[in-house]
C-alpha positions as a Python dict, from the first residue, in 0.01 Angstrom:
ca = {
    (1, 'M'): (0, 0, 0),
    (2, 'P'): (356, 5, -138),
    (3, 'A'): (437, -257, -398),
    (4, 'R'): (648, -550, -280),
    (5, 'R'): (1009, -507, -380),
    (6, 'R'): (1089, -744, -662),
    (7, 'E'): (1426, -921, -660),
    (8, 'P'): (1607, -921, -995),
    (9, 'L'): (1659, -1298, -988),
    (10, 'A'): (1358, -1531, -997),
    (11, 'R'): (1383, -1834, -771),
    (12, 'D'): (1181, -2152, -722),
    (13, 'L'): (1359, -2232, -395),
    (14, 'P'): (1463, -2003, -109),
    (15, 'A'): (1830, -1909, -82),
    (16, 'E'): (1932, -2103, 226),
    (17, 'L'): (2303, -2025, 201),
    (18, 'Q'): (2517, -1760, 39),
    (19, 'V'): (2790, -1983, -103),
    (20, 'A'): (3141, -1843, -133),
    (21, 'S'): (3345, -2153, -220),
    (22, 'T'): (3338, -2532, -242),
    (23, 'N'): (3607, -2793, -196),
    (24, 'G'): (3592, -3169, -161),
    (25, 'S'): (3287, -3252, 49),
    (26, 'T'): (3247, -2908, 206),
    (27, 'L'): (3115, -2569, 112),
    (28, 'T'): (3191, -2232, 272),
    (29, 'D'): (2937, -1952, 308),
    (30, 'S'): (2990, -1577, 281),
    (31, 'R'): (3063, -1556, 655),
    (32, 'G'): (3340, -1813, 634),
    (33, 'R'): (3142, -2095, 796),
    (34, 'K'): (3205, -2444, 656),
    (35, 'Y'): (2942, -2711, 602),
    (36, 'I'): (2959, -3076, 512),
    (37, 'D'): (2769, -3079, 183),
    (38, 'F'): (2529, -3373, 185),
    (39, 'V'): (2332, -3220, -103),
    (40, 'M'): (2628, -3209, -342),
    (41, 'G'): (2425, -3016, -597),
    (42, 'W'): (2160, -3293, -605),
    (43, 'C'): (2358, -3561, -789),
    (44, 'V'): (2610, -3320, -943),
    (45, 'G'): (2915, -3341, -716),
    (46, 'N'): (2947, -3719, -718),
    (47, 'F'): (3329, -3699, -710),
    (48, 'G'): (3349, -3417, -456),
    (49, 'W'): (3380, -3052, -545),
    (50, 'R'): (3668, -2950, -768),
    (51, 'P'): (3829, -3293, -816),
    (52, 'A'): (4191, -3246, -915),
    (53, 'A'): (4180, -3434, -1248),
    (54, 'I'): (3882, -3240, -1381),
    (55, 'A'): (3999, -2904, -1247),
    (56, 'K'): (4340, -2951, -1410),
    (57, 'A'): (4178, -3042, -1741),
    (58, 'I'): (3996, -2709, -1746),
    (59, 'E'): (4298, -2510, -1624),
    (60, 'R'): (4516, -2659, -1898),
    (61, 'F'): (4253, -2610, -2167),
    (62, 'K'): (4396, -2422, -2467),
    (63, 'G'): (4122, -2492, -2717),
    (64, 'P'): (3872, -2264, -2891),
    (65, 'D'): (3623, -2045, -2707),
    (66, 'Y'): (3338, -2191, -2911),
    (67, 'V'): (3279, -2429, -3200),
    (68, 'Y'): (2987, -2386, -3441),
    (69, 'P'): (2785, -2713, -3446),
    (70, 'G'): (2826, -2733, -3824),
    (71, 'Y'): (3204, -2768, -3790),
    (72, 'A'): (3411, -3066, -3675),
    (73, 'Y'): (3588, -3067, -3339),
    (74, 'A'): (3813, -3360, -3247),
    (75, 'P'): (3736, -3361, -2870),
    (76, 'W'): (3366, -3406, -2953),
    (77, 'T'): (3453, -3731, -3125),
    (78, 'E'): (3689, -3827, -2843),
    (79, 'L'): (3419, -3776, -2581),
    (80, 'A'): (3158, -3959, -2788),
    (81, 'R'): (3389, -4260, -2825),
    (82, 'L'): (3463, -4254, -2452),
    (83, 'L'): (3096, -4245, -2355),
    (84, 'T'): (2993, -4520, -2594),
    (85, 'S'): (3280, -4738, -2472),
    (86, 'L'): (3152, -4701, -2114),
    (87, 'A'): (2778, -4720, -2181),
    (88, 'P'): (2581, -5045, -2188),
    (89, 'R'): (2577, -5224, -2522),
    (90, 'P'): (2452, -5174, -2789),
    (91, 'L'): (2464, -4793, -2742),
    (92, 'T'): (2691, -4655, -3013),
    (93, 'T'): (2608, -4290, -3091),
    (94, 'C'): (2599, -3967, -2887),
    (95, 'F'): (2385, -3658, -2927),
    (96, 'R'): (2510, -3334, -2773),
    (97, 'A'): (2308, -3149, -2507),
    (98, 'T'): (2361, -2874, -2251),
    (99, 'G'): (2202, -3060, -1960),
    (100, 'G'): (1957, -3321, -1843),
    (101, 'S'): (1630, -3156, -1947),
    (102, 'E'): (1753, -3109, -2303),
    (103, 'A'): (1883, -3466, -2312),
    (104, 'V'): (1549, -3614, -2206),
    (105, 'D'): (1359, -3395, -2451),
    (106, 'L'): (1591, -3509, -2728),
    (107, 'A'): (1538, -3875, -2636),
    (108, 'L'): (1159, -3830, -2651),
    (109, 'Q'): (1190, -3677, -2997),
    (110, 'A'): (1416, -3958, -3115),
    (111, 'A'): (1171, -4219, -2985),
    (112, 'M'): (882, -4065, -3179),
    (113, 'I'): (1083, -4034, -3499),
    (114, 'H'): (1224, -4385, -3480),
    (115, 'T'): (901, -4566, -3391),
    (116, 'G'): (647, -4342, -3564),
    (117, 'R'): (446, -4346, -3241),
    (118, 'R'): (341, -4061, -3013),
    (119, 'A'): (260, -4204, -2667),
    (120, 'F'): (490, -4240, -2365),
    (121, 'L'): (479, -4436, -2042),
    (122, 'S'): (663, -4351, -1719),
    (123, 'L'): (645, -4390, -1341),
    (124, 'E'): (402, -4170, -1152),
    (125, 'G'): (576, -3906, -942),
    (126, 'S'): (901, -3928, -1139),
    (127, 'Y'): (1108, -3629, -1246),
    (128, 'H'): (1261, -3599, -1593),
    (129, 'G'): (1338, -3229, -1630),
    (130, 'N'): (1166, -2894, -1665),
    (131, 'T'): (1098, -2877, -2039),
    (132, 'L'): (742, -2932, -2156),
    (133, 'G'): (840, -3283, -2260),
    (134, 'G'): (1004, -3365, -1926),
    (135, 'L'): (711, -3224, -1729),
    (136, 'S'): (468, -3422, -1945),
    (137, 'I'): (622, -3758, -1854),
    (138, 'G'): (687, -3654, -1493),
    (139, 'A'): (440, -3631, -1206),
    (140, 'S'): (75, -3591, -1308),
    (141, 'D'): (54, -3295, -1069),
    (142, 'N'): (245, -3093, -1329),
    (143, 'R'): (-77, -3073, -1529),
    (144, 'E'): (-248, -2878, -1251),
    (145, 'Q'): (-43, -2572, -1337),
    (146, 'I'): (36, -2633, -1705),
    (147, 'K'): (-279, -2746, -1881),
    (148, 'N'): (-141, -2807, -2230),
    (149, 'L'): (141, -3051, -2167),
    (150, 'L'): (198, -3333, -2416),
    (151, 'P'): (-100, -3569, -2451),
    (152, 'H'): (-77, -3948, -2453),
    (153, 'C'): (160, -3964, -2154),
    (154, 'G'): (55, -4256, -1936),
    (155, 'K'): (175, -4316, -1580),
    (156, 'V'): (224, -4631, -1377),
    (157, 'A'): (220, -4608, -999),
    (158, 'P'): (539, -4739, -838),
    (159, 'P'): (680, -4974, -725),
    (160, 'L'): (753, -5205, -1017),
    (161, 'D'): (574, -5509, -880),
    (162, 'A'): (353, -5771, -1042),
    (163, 'K'): (55, -5534, -1049),
    (164, 'A'): (259, -5263, -1221),
    (165, 'L'): (393, -5512, -1474),
    (166, 'R'): (41, -5616, -1565),
    (167, 'R'): (-58, -5254, -1619),
    (168, 'I'): (252, -5189, -1828),
    (169, 'E'): (190, -5490, -2052),
    (170, 'Q'): (-175, -5397, -2093),
    (171, 'R'): (-74, -5051, -2209),
    (172, 'L'): (208, -5164, -2437),
    (173, 'K'): (-18, -5414, -2612),
    (174, 'R'): (-180, -5125, -2797),
    (175, 'R'): (151, -5083, -2983),
    (176, 'D'): (131, -4704, -2983),
    (177, 'V'): (382, -4630, -2705),
    (178, 'A'): (703, -4482, -2842),
    (179, 'A'): (905, -4525, -2524),
    (180, 'F'): (894, -4632, -2163),
    (181, 'V'): (1102, -4381, -1962),
    (182, 'M'): (1242, -4436, -1614),
    (183, 'E'): (1544, -4389, -1393),
    (184, 'P'): (1689, -4737, -1328),
    (185, 'I'): (1710, -4620, -967),
    (186, 'S'): (1451, -4346, -917),
    (187, 'I'): (1624, -4071, -721),
    (188, 'N'): (1320, -3845, -707),
    (189, 'L'): (1103, -4128, -569),
    (190, 'G'): (1306, -4163, -252),
    (191, 'V'): (1582, -4372, -416),
    (192, 'L'): (1331, -4633, -532),
    (193, 'I'): (1516, -4949, -631),
    (194, 'P'): (1325, -5195, -850),
    (195, 'E'): (1365, -5568, -825),
    (196, 'Q'): (1605, -5701, -1089),
    (197, 'D'): (1350, -5937, -1237),
    (198, 'A'): (1090, -5660, -1259),
    (199, 'I'): (1299, -5408, -1448),
    (200, 'R'): (1427, -5676, -1686),
    (201, 'R'): (1069, -5785, -1741),
    (202, 'V'): (980, -5428, -1838),
    (203, 'R'): (1269, -5427, -2084),
    (204, 'D'): (1147, -5756, -2234),
    (205, 'L'): (793, -5621, -2266),
    (206, 'C'): (925, -5315, -2449),
    (207, 'R'): (1105, -5536, -2698),
    (208, 'R'): (801, -5757, -2749),
    (209, 'Y'): (570, -5465, -2833),
    (210, 'G'): (812, -5242, -3023),
    (211, 'T'): (850, -4981, -2748),
    (212, 'L'): (1188, -4820, -2680),
    (213, 'F'): (1334, -4827, -2328),
    (214, 'I'): (1486, -4493, -2226),
    (215, 'A'): (1706, -4501, -1915),
    (216, 'D'): (1722, -4155, -1760),
    (217, 'E'): (2054, -4155, -1575),
    (218, 'V'): (2086, -3779, -1546),
    (219, 'A'): (2069, -3810, -1166),
    (220, 'C'): (2175, -4170, -1099),
    (221, 'G'): (2462, -4192, -1349),
    (222, 'F'): (2836, -4140, -1312),
    (223, 'G'): (2897, -4326, -989),
    (224, 'R'): (2597, -4207, -792),
    (225, 'T'): (2481, -4561, -715),
    (226, 'G'): (2816, -4735, -677),
    (227, 'R'): (2846, -4824, -1045),
    (228, 'L'): (2931, -4594, -1333),
    (229, 'F'): (2572, -4629, -1456),
    (230, 'A'): (2278, -4760, -1253),
    (231, 'C'): (2187, -4986, -1548),
    (232, 'E'): (2485, -5201, -1454),
    (233, 'H'): (2312, -5320, -1136),
    (234, 'F'): (2043, -5486, -1348),
    (235, 'D'): (2244, -5588, -1659),
    (236, 'L'): (2008, -5354, -1841),
    (237, 'D'): (2060, -5266, -2207),
    (238, 'P'): (1842, -4962, -2283),
    (239, 'D'): (1775, -4822, -2629),
    (240, 'M'): (1878, -4476, -2511),
    (241, 'L'): (2067, -4346, -2210),
    (242, 'C'): (2033, -3984, -2091),
    (243, 'V'): (2323, -3838, -1889),
    (244, 'A'): (2419, -3497, -1747),
    (245, 'K'): (2471, -3352, -1394),
    (246, 'A'): (2786, -3533, -1270),
    (247, 'M'): (2909, -3584, -1626),
    (248, 'S'): (3156, -3298, -1573),
    (249, 'G'): (3185, -3315, -1195),
    (250, 'G'): (2994, -2990, -1164),
    (251, 'L'): (3268, -2782, -1328),
    (252, 'A'): (3081, -2715, -1653),
    (253, 'P'): (2730, -2770, -1795),
    (254, 'I'): (2690, -3065, -2031),
    (255, 'G'): (2454, -3350, -2116),
    (256, 'A'): (2411, -3624, -2373),
    (257, 'V'): (2185, -3890, -2516),
    (258, 'I'): (2359, -4217, -2603),
    (259, 'A'): (2154, -4419, -2850),
    (260, 'T'): (2167, -4733, -3059),
    (261, 'A'): (2282, -4710, -3420),
    (262, 'P'): (1932, -4759, -3571),
    (263, 'I'): (1789, -4475, -3361),
    (264, 'A'): (2077, -4246, -3456),
    (265, 'T'): (2024, -4331, -3822),
    (266, 'S'): (1653, -4249, -3792),
    (267, 'M'): (1734, -3909, -3643),
    (268, 'E'): (1988, -3826, -3913),
    (269, 'E'): (1782, -3949, -4208),
    (270, 'N'): (1446, -3808, -4095),
    (271, 'D'): (1551, -3452, -4011),
    (272, 'G'): (1556, -3493, -3634),
    (273, 'A'): (1606, -3157, -3464),
    (274, 'F'): (1916, -3196, -3247),
    (275, 'Y'): (2106, -2874, -3320),
    (276, 'S'): (2235, -2742, -2987),
    (277, 'T'): (2401, -2401, -2970),
    (278, 'Y'): (2590, -2465, -2647),
    (279, 'G'): (2576, -2844, -2647),
    (280, 'W'): (2922, -2976, -2560),
    (281, 'H'): (3097, -2643, -2520),
    (282, 'P'): (3473, -2697, -2559),
    (283, 'R'): (3549, -2636, -2191),
    (284, 'S'): (3266, -2862, -2084),
    (285, 'V'): (3402, -3134, -2309),
    (286, 'A'): (3747, -3104, -2152),
    (287, 'A'): (3590, -3156, -1808),
    (288, 'A'): (3372, -3444, -1925),
    (289, 'I'): (3663, -3632, -2081),
    (290, 'A'): (3844, -3622, -1746),
    (291, 'A'): (3537, -3718, -1538),
    (292, 'P'): (3492, -4090, -1623),
    (293, 'A'): (3848, -4170, -1511),
    (294, 'R'): (3770, -4002, -1180),
    (295, 'S'): (3431, -4172, -1149),
    (296, 'Q'): (3596, -4513, -1164),
    (297, 'G'): (3869, -4426, -914),
    (298, 'E'): (3897, -4425, -535),
    (299, 'P'): (3721, -4337, -316),
    (300, 'G'): (3425, -4381, -545),
    (301, 'P'): (3212, -4646, -706),
    (302, 'A'): (3475, -4917, -668),
    (303, 'A'): (3484, -4854, -293),
    (304, 'H'): (3106, -4857, -274),
    (305, 'R'): (3086, -5186, -464),
    (306, 'R'): (3305, -5352, -200),
    (307, 'C'): (3049, -5254, 63),
    (308, 'G'): (2777, -5450, -115),
    (309, 'D'): (2453, -5326, -264),
    (310, 'E'): (2257, -5336, 62),
    (311, 'R'): (2497, -5086, 217),
    (312, 'V'): (2502, -4866, -89),
    (313, 'F'): (2122, -4885, -122),
    (314, 'P'): (1963, -4943, 219),
    (315, 'R'): (1590, -5013, 200),
    (316, 'P'): (1425, -4800, 469),
    (317, 'P'): (1054, -4849, 538),
    (318, 'A'): (843, -4610, 334),
    (319, 'A'): (728, -4441, 656),
    (320, 'T'): (1084, -4328, 732),
    (321, 'R'): (1189, -4195, 392),
    (322, 'V'): (1282, -3831, 393),
    (323, 'R'): (1019, -3695, 158),
    (324, 'P'): (794, -3389, 169),
    (325, 'P'): (415, -3398, 142),
    (326, 'G'): (307, -3395, -222),
    (327, 'G'): (609, -3567, -373),
    (328, 'G'): (804, -3251, -464),
    (329, 'S'): (1155, -3177, -351),
    (330, 'H'): (1059, -2929, -78),
    (331, 'P'): (729, -2865, 109),
    (332, 'G'): (584, -2525, 183),
    (333, 'P'): (601, -2321, 506),
    (334, 'G'): (440, -2483, 807),
    (335, 'D'): (381, -2816, 634),
    (336, 'R'): (476, -3016, 941),
    (337, 'D'): (210, -2847, 1155),
    (338, 'R'): (-55, -2885, 886),
    (339, 'C'): (32, -3255, 855),
    (340, 'R'): (-1, -3309, 1228),
    (341, 'R'): (-336, -3131, 1244),
    (342, 'R'): (-466, -3379, 987),
    (343, 'G'): (-316, -3685, 1149),
    (344, 'L'): (-23, -3694, 905),
    (345, 'R'): (346, -3674, 978),
    (346, 'G'): (524, -3440, 741),
    (347, 'R'): (895, -3461, 671),
    (348, 'H'): (1180, -3245, 552),
    (349, 'P'): (1090, -2910, 721),
    (350, 'R'): (1253, -2694, 454),
    (351, 'Q'): (1053, -2403, 318),
    (352, 'V'): (956, -2282, -26),
    (353, 'P'): (784, -1963, -144),
    (354, 'P'): (446, -1908, 30),
    (355, 'Q'): (248, -1935, -295),
    (356, 'R'): (299, -2314, -283),
    (357, 'A'): (143, -2352, 63),
    (358, 'A'): (-217, -2372, -65),
    (359, 'R'): (-125, -2646, -311),
    (360, 'V'): (48, -2844, -36),
    (361, 'D'): (-259, -2796, 187),
    (362, 'R'): (-482, -2950, -79),
    (363, 'R'): (-253, -3250, -111),
    (364, 'I'): (-243, -3306, 264),
    (365, 'D'): (-622, -3281, 284),
    (366, 'G'): (-649, -3533, 2),
    (367, 'A'): (-406, -3770, 172),
    (368, 'A'): (-597, -3749, 501),
    (369, 'A'): (-925, -3816, 320),
    (370, 'A'): (-768, -4108, 136),
    (371, 'V'): (-653, -4265, 462),
    (372, 'A'): (-999, -4224, 611),
    (373, 'G'): (-1161, -4364, 298),
    (374, 'D'): (-933, -4666, 292),
    (375, 'R'): (-988, -4736, 660),
    (376, 'Q'): (-1364, -4741, 605),
    (377, 'G'): (-1340, -4949, 288),
    (378, 'D'): (-1499, -4679, 70),
    (379, 'R'): (-1392, -4765, -285),
    (380, 'R'): (-1512, -4437, -432),
    (381, 'E'): (-1317, -4238, -176),
    (382, 'R'): (-1004, -4442, -245),
    (383, 'A'): (-1042, -4389, -620),
    (384, 'R'): (-1098, -4017, -576),
    (385, 'H'): (-781, -3976, -375),
    (386, 'S'): (-575, -4252, -533),
    (387, 'G'): (-282, -4020, -595),
    (388, 'A'): (-275, -3898, -236),
    (389, 'L'): (-314, -4255, -112),
    (390, 'D'): (-11, -4351, -318),
    (391, 'M'): (180, -4066, -148),
    (392, 'I'): (109, -4233, 186),
    (393, 'R'): (203, -4574, 47),
    (394, 'R'): (536, -4441, -80),
    (395, 'G'): (621, -4255, 240),
    (396, 'V'): (565, -3908, 94),
    (397, 'A'): (324, -3855, 385),
    (398, 'A'): (233, -4089, 669),
    (399, 'N'): (-43, -4155, 920),
    (400, 'P'): (-6, -4328, 1256),
    (401, 'S'): (-287, -4568, 1166),
    (402, 'V'): (-132, -4675, 835),
    (403, 'Q'): (163, -4912, 837),
    (404, 'L'): (344, -5104, 565),
    (405, 'E'): (327, -5478, 614),
    (406, 'S'): (612, -5537, 368),
    (407, 'P'): (836, -5262, 227),
    (408, 'R'): (944, -5500, -49),
    (409, 'T'): (594, -5571, -180),
    (410, 'Q'): (446, -5239, -64),
    (411, 'R'): (157, -5421, 104),
    (412, 'W'): (8, -5218, 382),
    (413, 'K'): (-253, -5244, 654),
    (414, 'V'): (-481, -4999, 831),
    (415, 'E'): (-518, -5022, 1206),
    (416, 'S'): (-851, -4931, 1358),
}
């Protein structure tokens, strides 16, 4: 049997389009067909593709090709001052990064160095990058494939309600958690928006027990939610803020961690490892300096704010959220049919490489078993499939017999 031809480029998603160009809110494929781009690079093109101000900044760039991190470069300081002036107080110091995964990893390191602790707490099913650190604080499913992720990474099932707050306080009381990490608005959890009182309560609990609050705004920052930073919706003052993606409007790779002065001092005085070869490349910096002005212009966050938060962030019932089975970004081939055979309704019929199909099958089976167990009141069955049951609760998968009583409180009932 002839060996399967191996493509030179590894992919974790199928190539749905051969992109030739992008402009504004559209992209053009290799055949000249135009599409309205609702994906926008997944929180990258928040200002539209090739916004004039950012494009001109790169075209007019006359600076160096590269700057060794041990040297000084005036635009680095200019960008750092700009970011700290825009970020929530009391964030005062920037650390350079090439993107979101590196920024989150750097924030985790800073939290451990500053607090002397080693544990982390985050929301179950969240996404914080593809480094070992980011995968460790992300969805627990990551540990199925990578067995030696960071230990001491606890998870709290969303949403942030009274039950979750009790669990968070119980965990923080041990005083060994370096940081609680979350997106103020969780993009990867179906645009999960916490109640204002709940997220502020989490921040207060972190302060009480000496835990840092890390706001991951890699995806929800720079105008994605109608404000420059999602923290602004909650008057939230995190200890660290991670940014990337739309930071340069998609024209150049860049990321950053913005931290308080005491955390920055801890990193500098305790040999924190934040050397970054390509962090804040000169051309990326030129784009990033131009981006905030664009992100506060029209039509952008200011226009969204006039619409009111309920229009910017509609609250659909969990059973209608566009989410694939298993909580990932894209289900495997034939997921919709497999869902229906098991009494579940799958969503988002995009495909991924066939090797993921078996894993999706197991999750769907678990979700179906969890629904059956809950309907019959079997506590052991519910405990065994608690993760899959939470998928149903959050709208990742659904069953005709399971309905949410209240999307706000996430209470749900099972019809016989």
